[in-house]
N, C-alpha and C positions, 0 to 999 in steps of 0.2 A: 504493499500500500504506500500511497504518496506521503513524505514527511514535510515538515516545514523548517525554515531557517532556525526555529527555536528548538528542534529536535524532537517535537510532537508528531505522533504519528495519528492516522484517523481514528477517532474514538477516544483518544486520550483525554484525560482530564486537565483542562487548562486553568482551573480556578486558583490553584496555588500560585501560578506565574501572574495571573491577573491581580491577586492581591499583592503581590510583591510590587508590581508595577504601579499601583495606586497608593502605595504606602504613605507618600507625603500628604496625600489628601485623604486618608482613610477615614478621619473623623467627619468627613462631609459625604461619604459615599457608603451606602448600604448594598452590597452585592446581593442578589437574589438568583438562586439557582431554580430554573424553571424550564418547561417545555413550551415555547411560544405558542404552539398550536393549541395548547390546553390553558395557557395563563390568562388569568381575568384581572385586570386593573380595578382596584376598590379602595384607592387611598385618595381620592378626591380630584379635583381639577389640576390640570397639568399646564403650567405657563410656557415651559421650554422643553422640547422633546427631541432628542437627537436619534435617529434611526438608522440601522445598519443591517438588521436581518433580512427583512423580506425583499426577495428578488424574482420571485415567480407568481403567476396569477393567484393561486390559492392563498399563498402566504400574504400577498398584498390585501387581499380581501379580508383575511382573517385579522391583520393588523388594523385596518379600518374598523372592523366590528368591535374590537377589544379596546382600541384607545381613543377612537373618534369621539364618543360621548364625553370624555373628560376633558377634552379641548375646549377652550374659551373663545368663541367667535370675538373678533375685534382684538384679542390681546395674546392669545397662545401664538408661539412660532415653533416650526418644524423644520429641521434640517435632515435631509435625506442623504446620507453619505453616498449612496450608489446610484443617484438620480442620472448622472452622465457617465456612469460605468457602462459601456457599450453592450455588453452581453446581458446586462439586467434590464433590459428593455421593457419588461412587463411592468416595471414600477412606474415610469413616466407614461406609460400607455394606459394603465388603469386609474392612476391618480388623475389624469386629464379627463377621465369620465366623470369626474366629481363636479364638473362646470367650474362655476366662480367661487367654490368653497375655498380653496387655496388660491393665494395670489403670490406669484414668485416675486422675491425681493432681492436675491443675490445669488450669484454662484461663485464657487471657489476653483479658479483656474491656475494651473493646468490639471487640477484635481477633478473630482467627480461630484463634489458635494453641492446641493441646491438649498436654498434657505426660503421657506414659505410663511406667510402670514396666514391665519385661520380666519376666514371671513364668516364662515357657518360651518356646521359640523359636516365633515366630508364622509359621504356614505356613497355606496354603489346600490343603484336602484335594482329592483328584482330583476328586469329584464336584462340589465348590464350583467348582474352576477351570473346568469345562466348563459350568457353569450361567451364562449371560449375565444379568447383574443387569438389563438393559434388557428381559428377557423375563420376568421375574418376574410373577406374578399380582398384582393390586393389594392383595388381602387379605394375601398373603405378605410383601409389601413393607412394609405398614403394621405388622403384627405384628412383623417383625423389628426395624423402626425404633424402634418403641415399647419394646419390650424391651430391645434391646441398643445403642441409640444414645441415645435420648432419656433413658431411666431413669437411666443413671449420671451424667449431667450434672447440675451445679447449676441450680437453677431459672432463674437469669438467663440462663444458656447455652441454655436449650432454645428459645429464640425463633428462633435462627438455625437450629437443627436442624430445627424444624418448617417452616421456609421451604425447607431443603434437601430435605425429604421431599416437599413439594408439587412442587419442580422434578422430582425423580425420578419421580414419578408422572406428571407432564405429558409428560416425555420418553418414558416408557413407553407413552403413547398413553392413560393413563388419566386424561383431563382433568378429567372429572366428579369423580372421586375427588380429584384434586388440589385442585380448588375447594372440595370438601366439607371437606379438611384444613384449609384457611385458614379457613373459616367456623367450625370447631369450636375453633379456637385460644381458650385461657381468657383471654388478654390481647390483644385485637385492637389496642388502641392501640399497645402496645409492638411488635407485630409489624409495624404499618403505619410505625412510626418507623425500624425496622431496613430495611424494604423501600425506604424513601425514599432511603437513601443508595445502594442497588443501583439505583435508577430512573436515576441519573445515569450509569450504565455501560451496556455492551452487553447486559446481562442483560434489560433492559427491552424491547428488539427481539424476543428470543426468547420471553419469558414475558409478552407483553402483556396477555394474559387474566387472569393471575394478579394482575398489578399493578392492573388496572383493576377486578377484583373487590374489591380492598382500598382502591379510590378513591386509588390512588398514582401520580402522574404525575411525569415529569421536570419540572425548573424550567421549561424552554422552554414545555411544554404547559400548565403551571399558569399561566403569564403569559398565554397565548393565551385560556385559559378565562375568566380575570378580565377 
């Protein structure tokens, strides 16, 4: 199984390492061990929420169910750490289904965090909940993405969102449309630079055709080509 730089293997307990890392601030932090799919927040309103876990449709919907009612319209702030993490496209795709409940305030570049103001309780309507994003038609996906995900972002953050859109289309089975989206990108050089960082990760294996379409290869393959 795959390990980490910290020496942990899949399934290892990282709580001791987490506690050691937060030791300077331990009087202000109360770690809670829980299964996010079963966890229920019952400690009152939340003013600032930093979110790292949900990256897939089911997890995003579960997060909104469990934490949405505790958010304070007009006051709460949410920072989604993986909003611009390209393979985590389900997060922006589903959050954008909440309409004007969340207003984008800032993004952290060259990272992937986006900060939102809560205008009203973010919820997924029943019809949205039962619509599997992986079954959306290509045209619906592109229109939703362009209007509700890319348009609110500052120009310098749209590059990551365009890559996310291409990956979502690819996973939906719309591989031709995914390649078309990359080819239509207004700044292909900047997009290729962003993809170069992703090429060193596992994303290259799954989205090999997208990377090759942009002539982006991992360092190992670039050396072999040379």
